Wavefront OBJ file of the C-alpha trace (Angstrom):
o trace
v 10.891 -15.200 -7.225
v 11.584 -16.083 -3.579
v 14.313 -13.427 -3.394
v 12.009 -10.747 -4.800
v 9.231 -11.729 -2.379
v 11.606 -11.509 0.564
v 12.839 -8.077 -0.549
v 9.257 -6.836 -0.791
v 8.467 -8.343 2.606
v 11.512 -6.764 4.261
v 10.965 -3.343 2.707
v 7.178 -3.038 3.025
v 5.445 -5.728 5.089
v 7.366 -6.758 8.183
v 6.750 -4.831 11.395
v 8.943 -1.711 11.476
v 9.861 -2.105 7.784
v 11.501 1.029 6.341
v 8.460 1.685 4.118
v 5.837 -0.261 6.062
v 2.425 -0.429 4.407
v -0.841 0.025 6.285
v -2.333 -3.471 6.488
v -4.109 -5.286 9.294
v -2.320 -7.738 11.601
v -4.084 -10.764 10.124
v -2.956 -9.962 6.577
v 0.577 -9.211 7.764
v 0.708 -12.553 9.613
v -0.555 -14.469 6.565
v 2.209 -12.940 4.463
v 4.791 -13.642 7.166
v 3.704 -17.281 7.259
v 3.983 -17.555 3.472
v 7.581 -16.295 3.353
v 9.014 -19.775 3.942
v 7.635 -20.734 0.513
v 6.365 -17.578 -1.223
v 3.988 -17.887 -4.161
v 2.999 -15.538 -6.961
v -0.137 -14.672 -5.005
v 1.365 -14.193 -1.527
v 0.800 -10.405 -1.614
v -2.638 -10.457 -3.289
v -4.634 -9.953 -0.079
v -2.396 -7.036 0.933
v -2.972 -5.492 -2.496
v -6.745 -5.761 -2.075
v -6.553 -4.265 1.436
v -4.457 -1.317 0.216
v -6.684 -0.639 -2.814
v -9.762 -0.707 -0.579
v -8.134 1.712 1.863
v -7.171 4.035 -0.983
v -10.671 3.916 -2.483
v -12.533 4.466 0.783
v -10.158 6.820 2.611
v -6.949 8.120 1.056
v -8.246 9.102 -2.383
v -11.410 10.873 -1.162
v -9.317 12.810 1.378
v -6.883 13.766 -1.391
v -9.741 15.040 -3.565
v -10.828 17.313 -0.694
v -7.307 18.500 0.124
v -6.245 22.109 -0.295
v -3.399 21.085 -2.604
v -5.726 19.279 -5.011
v -8.322 22.037 -4.852
v -5.621 24.592 -5.708
v -4.707 22.561 -8.790
v -8.299 22.790 -9.982
v -8.287 26.585 -9.925
v -7.728 28.291 -13.286
v -4.169 29.402 -13.880
v -3.297 33.046 -14.602
v -0.377 31.910 -16.787
v -2.455 31.595 -19.977
l 1 2 3 4 5 6 7 8 9 10 11 12 13 14 15 16 17 18 19 20 21 22 23 24 25 26 27 28 29 30 31 32 33 34 35 36 37 38 39 40 41 42 43 44 45 46 47 48 49 50 51 52 53 54 55 56 57 58 59 60 61 62 63 64 65 66 67 68 69 70 71 72 73 74 75 76 77 78
């Protein structure tokens, strides 16, 4: 489990990670501190932060996007 946690941390959480997620500094620091002895719940707060961001910002913006709106238009293919 520790290896998997460190891979997730390196890929997504640490500053300048290749696929860095959008979390606040406090959450990032808590995860960083937990990496010496990672637990099954060490990423739980980050998950809640990301879900909240998606619910309040990313998903509503997607629903209003031109791409999504175009998908809602009837297709002439039928």
